[in-house]
C-alpha positions in Angstrom: 94.2 99.0 52.0 97.0 99.4 54.5 97.2 95.8 55.6 95.4 92.6 54.9 96.1 89.1 56.4 94.5 85.8 56.0 95.2 83.2 58.7 93.4 80.0 59.1 91.9 79.2 62.5 94.4 76.5 63.4 97.5 78.6 62.5 96.1 81.5 64.5 95.3 79.4 67.6 98.7 77.7 67.4 100.5 81.0 67.3 98.5 82.3 70.3 99.1 79.0 72.2 102.8 79.1 71.5 103.0 82.8 72.5 101.2 82.1 75.8 103.5 79.1 76.4 106.6 81.3 75.7 105.3 83.9 78.1 104.6 81.4 80.8 108.0 79.7 80.4 109.8 83.0 80.2 108.0 84.3 83.3 108.7 81.1 85.3 112.4 81.3 84.4 112.6 84.9 85.5 110.7 84.0 88.8 113.2 81.1 89.4 116.2 83.3 88.7 114.9 86.1 91.1 114.4 83.6 93.9 117.8 82.0 93.5 119.7 85.2 93.1 117.9 87.6 95.4 116.3 85.1 97.9 113.6 86.8 100.0 113.8 90.0 98.0 113.4 88.0 94.8 110.3 86.5 96.2 108.9 90.0 96.8 109.8 91.0 93.3 108.1 87.8 92.0 104.9 88.6 93.9 105.0 92.1 92.4 105.5 90.6 88.9 102.5 88.3 89.3 100.4 91.4 90.4 101.8 93.2 87.4 100.6 90.5 85.0 97.1 90.4 86.7 96.9 94.2 86.4 97.8 94.0 82.7 95.2 91.3 82.0 92.6 93.1 84.2 93.0 96.4 82.4 92.8 94.6 79.0 89.6 92.9 80.1 88.2 96.2 81.4 88.9 97.7 78.0 87.5 94.7 76.3 90.8 94.3 74.5 91.6 91.2 72.5 94.9 89.5 73.4 96.7 88.9 70.2 100.3 87.7 69.5 101.7 91.2 69.5 99.8 91.9 72.8 101.4 88.8 74.3 104.8 90.0 73.2 104.0 93.3 74.9 103.2 91.5 78.2 106.4 89.5 77.9 108.4 92.7 77.3 106.9 94.3 80.4 107.8 91.3 82.5 111.4 92.0 81.6 111.0 95.7 82.4 109.3 95.0 85.7 112.1 92.7 86.8 114.7 95.2 85.6 113.1 97.9 87.8 113.3 95.6 90.8 116.9 94.7 90.1 117.8 98.4 90.0 116.2 98.9 93.4 117.8 95.8 94.9 121.3 96.6 93.7 120.9 100.1 95.2 119.8 98.6 98.5 122.8 96.2 98.4 125.1 99.1 97.9 123.6 100.9 100.9 123.8 97.7 103.0 127.5 97.3 102.1 128.2 100.8 103.5 126.9 99.6 106.9 123.5 101.2 106.9 120.6 99.7 108.8 118.0 97.7 106.8 115.4 100.5 107.1 117.9 103.2 106.0 119.2 101.1 103.1 115.7 100.5 101.9 114.8 104.1 102.1 118.0 105.2 100.3 117.9 102.4 97.8 114.3 103.2 96.7 115.0 106.9 96.6 118.2 106.6 94.5 116.6 104.1 92.0 113.3 106.1 91.6 114.4 108.6 89.0 116.1 106.0 86.9 113.0 103.8 87.0 110.7 106.8 86.1 113.0 107.7 83.2 113.0 104.2 81.7 109.3 103.8 82.0 108.4 107.2 80.6 110.8 106.6 77.7 109.0 103.3 77.0 105.6 104.9 77.3 106.5 107.7 74.9 107.9 105.3 72.3 104.8 103.1 72.7 102.5 106.1 72.4 104.2 107.0 69.1 103.5 103.4 67.9 99.8 103.8 68.9 99.6 107.1 66.9 101.5 105.9 63.8 101.2 102.1 63.9 98.7 99.8 62.4 96.6 97.0 63.8 99.1 94.6 65.5 101.6 97.3 66.2 98.9 99.3 68.1 98.0 96.2 70.1 101.6 95.7 71.1 102.0 99.4 72.0 98.8 99.5 74.0 99.7 96.4 75.9 103.2 97.7 76.5 101.9 101.0 77.9 99.5 99.2 80.3 102.3 96.9 81.4 104.8 99.8 81.9 102.3 101.7 84.1 101.6 98.5 86.0 105.3 97.8 86.4 105.9 101.3 87.7 103.2 100.8 90.3 104.3 97.3 91.4 108.1 98.0 91.4 108.0 101.3 93.3 104.8 101.0 95.4 103.9 97.3 96.0 107.4 96.0 96.8 108.0 99.0 99.0 104.8 98.3 101.0 105.8 94.7 101.4 109.3 95.6 102.6 108.0 98.2 104.9 105.5 95.8 106.4 108.1 93.0 106.9 110.8 95.3 108.3 108.4 97.2 110.7 106.5 94.2 111.9 109.3 91.6 112.2 112.1 94.0 113.2 114.4 92.6 110.5 118.1 93.3 111.2 119.5 91.6 108.0 117.8 91.6 104.6 118.1 88.7 102.3 119.0 90.4 99.1 
């Protein structure tokens, strides 16, 4: 026997409820921070974050996965990683805007310069999580699988979804100044 646990139904449901509440509160605090600090761009990142969470839950549902406490922790971890990816992009865009570049050029350059760093961090996390899937046991595997799904979703939302939104807004509304 590698592992054995006995948890009563009330303790298990309390833990799950508290984990979900912690995830909701943590996500709301991150959303609020992003809106306050990055204004419009923070709202774009928040929309990508919500899409990220729905992608995580959708993939888990498609795989018929059970959301356990370690799985909830994996989702919360990927919320932080998703926000970090957006912050990297936004700070690069800010740097480009400070040099006097146009909004379109600053967006292009900012995304291009942040891309490799974001890929590196996500791949590193995926490799570490894959090792946990291979060598871990029950709850550790659940955490790792949820983290891998979240990192892949984060990569998609941070690099693709936010870029599509910025491109749509800047092309259709001829934005001369970006709220970032």
